[in-house]
N, C-alpha and C positions, 0 to 999 in steps of 0.2 A: 762722665764717661764719653769717650769718643767712639764712633761706629764707622765701619768701613764695609765696602762691598766685598764679598768673598769671591776673589778672582773676577772673571768676566760674567758675573751673575747679578741679578737684582737683589740678592739676599744680603741684608744688613746684619752684621755681627759686631759685638763689642770688641775693642782692640785687645782685650784680655779675655781669654777663654779659661773657664774653670775646669781643670782636669780632675776627674773623679776616681782615679785609680787608688787614691789614698782612703777612699770610703769603702768599707766592706767588713764582713765578718772575718776576723783573723783565723777562725777555724775552718773557713771554706777557701782553700787555695794555699799558696805558698808565700803570702805577704803577711808576716807576723806584725808588721808595723802599721797596718791599716787601723783606722778608727771606726768605731761602730756607729749605729744610727743616731744615738742620743748626742754624740759629739759632732756628727756630720751635719745634722739639720740646722743648727745655728749658723754654721759657716755658709751653707747654701743660701740661707735667708739673708745673711750679710752681703753675699755676692749680688743677690737680686736687688737689695736695697741700694747698693752702690751703682747699679746700672748695668751689671753684667747680664747679658741675655744668652750667652753661648756656653753650653755645658757639654763636655765630652767624656764618654765612658766606653766600655767594651763588654761584650758578652763574657769574656774570659776573666775579667777582674773579680777576684775573690769568689770564684765559682758562681758568678751571676748575682751575688748579693750587692755589688756596687749598683747595678741597674735597678735593683729593687729599692735600695735606699734613695737613690736619686729620683726615681719615679714617684715615690710616695712624698718626698719633700717638695718637689716641684708642683705636684697636684695640690699640696696644702698651701703653698706660698705664692703661686703665680697662675695666670691664665695661660692655657696651652699655646694660644696663638702669639703670646708675647715672647716666648722663648725659642731658641734655636737648639734643638736637642740632637746630639750626635752619638752614635755608637759604632761598634766595629765587629767584624766577623773574620775568623781564620783559625784562631787558637783552638786547642783541644778542649772539648766540652764533655766528652765521655770516652770511655775506652772502646776499642774495637774499630772495625771499618766504618768509614764515613763520620767519625766523631770529630773531625777537624778538617781544615782546608777550605778550598773555594770551588768545590764541585757544585753543580746545579742543586743536587740533593741537599748539600750542607747549607748553601745560602738560603734556599727557600724554607728550610726547616728552622734555621737559626734566626731569621728575621722574625718569625712568629714567636719563638721563645723570648727574644729580646723585647718585643712589643708587649707580651704578657707580663714580663718582669717590670717593665717601665710603666705599665698601666696606661698605655696610649694606643691609638690605632695607626700611628705613623711616627717615623723619625724624620727630622729635617735633613740630616746628612748621614748616609749609610756608607761606611768606609771598609775597604779590605785592609786588614791589619798588617799583612805582609803579602809578598808575591808568592804564589803557589806554583812551583815549577812542574808539579805532577798533574796539573789540570790544564787542558787546552785553554788559551786565552779567550777564544771565541765563546766557550762554554761559560766561563766566569762572567764576561761582559754582558752576554745575553741574559743570564740569570739576574744580574743587577738591573738591567733594563726592564725586565719583567716585574721586579720588585717595585720599581718606580711606576710603571704602568698600572700596577695593581693598587696604587695609592698608599703603599706602605712606607715609601720614602719619597722625599721631595728632590733630593740631589744625591749623587754618589761621589765618593772620594777615595783616595788611596793613602797608604802609609809606606814606610821605609822600603826601598828597593833601589836597584840600579836605574840610572836614567834611561838606559836603552830598553829596559823592561817596561818602564812607564811609557816610553814613546811607542812601543809596540801596542800597548793596551789602548792608548789614545788613537792610534791608527786603526785598530780593529773596530773601535766604537764608531769612528768616522766612516770607515769603509762600509759598514753594515747599517748605518743609521741608528745605532744604539745610543742610549743615554751617555753623555760625555762626562768624564771625571771633571770635577770643578775644584778639587783641593788636593794638596799633598801634605800629609802629616809626617814630617821627617825629623831626624836627629840633627839638631842644629843649635849650637851655642858657642860661646867664646872659646871653649876648650876643644870643640869639634866642629871644624869649618870645612870639612871635605865636600859638603854639599855645594859649596860655592864653585866647584870645578865644573860640574855638569848639570846636576839636578836643578839648582836655582836658575841658571840661565834658561833651561828648558821651560821651567814654570813661568818665567817672565815672558818668554816668547809666545807661549801657548795660552796665556791668560789664566793660569792656575793659581788659586790662592794658597799661600804657604802658612801652615799652622804648626810651628815646630813643637816637638815633644822634648822634654828634659831641657828647657831653656836655661835652667840654673845648674845644669850638669849634676843632677841628683843631689843638689845642695852644696856641691864642691865650691861653687862660686859665692856662697853666702857665709863661709866660715874660714878660719885659718886652716892651712894645709894639714896640720897634724890632728885637728879636732875630728872626732868621729861621732856618729849618731847610731841609734838602734838600727836604722835602715841601712846605713853604710856598712855596718858590721855583719849584716845578714843578707845583703843584696849581692848574690853571686854574679848576676848579670852585670850589675853596675861596676863591680870590681874589675871587669874586663874592658871598660870603656875609657878610663883615664889613667894616666901614669905620672911619674915623677917629672917628666918634661913639661907638665902643665902647671907646675908650681909658680913659675914666673908670671903667668897670666893671672892667676889668683891673686898674686901680690900686687899687680897693677890695678886690679879691681878694688882691692882694699885701699890702696893709696888714693885713688880718685874719689872713692866714697868718703874717706876721711877729709879730703880737701873740700868736698861739696857739702859735708855735713848730712849725708844721706846714708842709707843702708847699702850694703854690697849688692843685695838683690835688686835694688832700684837701678844701680849702675848697669848690671848685667842685662836686665830686661830692657832698659832704655837703649842699650846698644842694639839689641835685636829689633826693637821697634823703629830704629832709625833706618833699617834696611827696607827700601821700597817694595821689595817682593814679599815681605812678611806681612800677613794680615793680622794675625793674633797669636802670640805665644800661648801655649797651653801650660798653665801653672797648676801644680798640685800642692795643696796645703793641708796641714793637720791642726793649725792654730790660727786664730783670728788675726794675730799680728803679721803672720806670713801673707795673708790675703791683703792686708793694709799696705804692705810693701809693694806688692804687685800692682795695686791700684795707683799708688804714688808714682810708680815708674811710667805710667801712661802720660804724665805731664812733665816728666824730666827730659830735657833736651841736652844732649852732649854736643860740645863743639867739635869741629873737625880734628883739632889737635888731640883731644881726649880719645876720640875714636882711633886715631893713629897710634896713640900710646897703648891702648888696650890690645890692638891687633899686632903690634910689632913682635912680641915674644912668641907668637904662635909657631908650633912645630907640627909638620904633617903627621897624620895618623893613618894607621891601617883602617880600612873600611870597617865600621862597627855599627851594629844596630839593625842590620837587615834580617 
């Protein structure tokens, strides 16, 4: 496994991050395709044994049960100082006022709940899951700064938003001497490249590490266009992300994978890893062989002609995932 610095920090993370949204109690939340603890633990152990040290979850995944499963598994299989543990805050965790968002009350409450579920006294990366237009930026950034100063997080990061919103948050942090964001977890893959217009140049200029979510386009890049899965049939959010115009890209991935004698997942992930601004794609898996494909991608190098072939059919998309 290769490792890289996360943005302009001294933090070393594996080039593959294990996304943990697929681990959770199907009865807690709206993801019926998640796998429970008995199935998740061997995959987490497999990731650790392969050299993955970077694990990403969120408070909202399966009603908090993802954090619980990940926390118990990591405490069983790894030393805390050997792993980089990331979680997120923003989504609704309870009904009523202050049950979601990025207010000071929500952030300071949710970090404690996440730490309890994860069974640790700190996370290495605490990320805002989305931008909260209802809360003043200064309030959010100062609350995150206080989480770091309290020793409950080592670094802070952000997830999908417009580049102008992220620039404002970076400016507020710099203006007030608050803890600076070090990472951006955004929607980026061969089927959705709108981040190349503004967000990725901003991250490159500001030294922000990029850890894309849905690097395989919710599995679209790993199978034939007509093939479906339990997740694709029930994932209402995912159904809004991609369309018929993406078929040509999927076919290019398949063609190159066949020529190379590798899986489609390896090709799609190798394309992402070839981008200098990308630190570590976040891959979600429910089967050991899916993780094996992600690991293999870290050593697959595409030549420039293959990159051009993959990128040529791309059609612009409406902004999605914010």
